[in-house]
N, C-alpha and C positions, 0 to 999 in steps of 0.2 A: 311642707303644706299643702293641702290638696289645690288651694290658689296657683302654688309654683308648678305643680304637677299639670294642672290644666293648660297651662301657658306655655310650658313646654311641651307637652304633649301634641298641642296645634300645630305647634314647631315641627316636632318629629315627623307629623304624621304628613305634614305637608312636602319637607323635603325628601322623606323616604319612607313610605310604609312599612315595607316588607324589613327595614331594621327597628321600626317604632313597636313592631308587632312582640319583640323581646322584651322590650322593656314595658311592655303592659301586660306583657302575661306574667312576668314576675313581679310587677304592679300588684295586679290580682292575688297572685300568691300570697305574697306578703300580709294582703287584707285578710287574707281568709286564714293563715296561720296565726296571725296577731290574734284574731277573732275566737278561733275553735281548737288551737294545738296545747298542748300540754307545758309547762314551764321548761322543760329539758329541750323538745324541740323549737320552742323558742328561742331559747336562747343559743342552740346549736347552729341554727339555720338564720335568723332575722336578721342580724347585725350584718352578716355579708351579703345578703342579698339586699338591704339596704344601700349596701356601699356599693353594688354593682361587681364585686368579684366573682357573683355567683348570680348566676341567672335561673328563673323556674318557669315551670310548662305546667300543663294541664292535659294529662292523657285521659280521655275519657270516651271517644269514638272506638268502635270493634266493628269489623267486616263486616259480621253478622248482624248487628245491630244498628250502626249508622246513629241517628239521634236518639232511638229509644233506647233510653239510660235504663229501663227497667229490662232490658232482654241482654244487659251486661254479662259475660260469662267469666269473664277474670273472675280466679279465687284467691285467698288470702288465707293460707293457714298457719297458724303460732308455731314457733319454736321451740318454746318451753323456757326461751331464755329473754324474752321482752321483744324478740323480732319476730318477723313475719317473712315468710315466704310466697311471694304473689307468682302465680301461672297465668296465663293469659297472652291475647297480642291486643295489641293498640294500633290505629292507624290513624295519619293526619295530625302527628304530635308538631303543631309549631315550633320551629326553633328547638328542635327534641335533642339533634347532636352536631356541635359545631364545637371550633375552638377559640370565641370569643371571650371565654369567661375560663376560670381555674377549675367549677365545676357547675353543673347543671341536675337542678333539684326538681325531678318530678314528682307532681300531686297524682296519684294513680287512683281512679275508682275501682273497687272489687268487694268482691261477696266471699264474706266470711261463714266457715262452719256454721251451720243452723241459723243462717239469716232468712228472714222473710223473704219470698218472693217479690221482685218490681224494684221499685228504685227505694224503696222504705228501708229494704235488705240491704244496700251498699255502703260503704264505708269508705273512707279517704286517709291513703297513703302515703309518705314521706318516700320515696326510692331515688335517693342520689346517686347519678354516676359514678363518683368516688367514696366509698364510704368516709364517714368521720370519725376520726379517733379520738379516744375520750379527750386529750389533750387539744383537740379544735382544728389539728392537722390532716390532713386529707390522708388517706390510707390505700388502700387496695381499691381496684374497681369494683364495681358492683355486679352482678350478675344481669344488670339491663344491656340489652342488644339489641342495636338498631339493624334492623334486617336491610334495609335499603333506603334513601335519601330520594326526593322528586327532585327530579334536574327540571327546573322551569322558570322560568322568566317574571320576574314581580314576585308578587305573594302567591 
């Protein structure tokens, strides 16, 4: 329930804001998938995100775009089998690579072919670190790569 989450969030934020960001991002992703994803995506990802065995990120910022979402250049091309190939570079992905959870589920903003210019032409894609097999087990590592990890103190 939201009341319990709010109370726990207050404790986590006071104790360790850097760690709390992981759960805050996952919580945001749970809400996004629950509201907008299709049944197959919800069935594949929501339970594990809710139980905490998988964590979520949001991949928005690009080097040339900053906070201007309309300037995003990352593209998504259909593969013909229902999957998509995403090409581009994202930066500042909080909790984008770690070994705290079994899988990291990235929500990636990208532009599909023939999409209109600007923010209205963006779509949101699920890109897990490890692909999920039809039986729900983890498969091969996805082509998502981490170029570097920020070495910093705190957030």
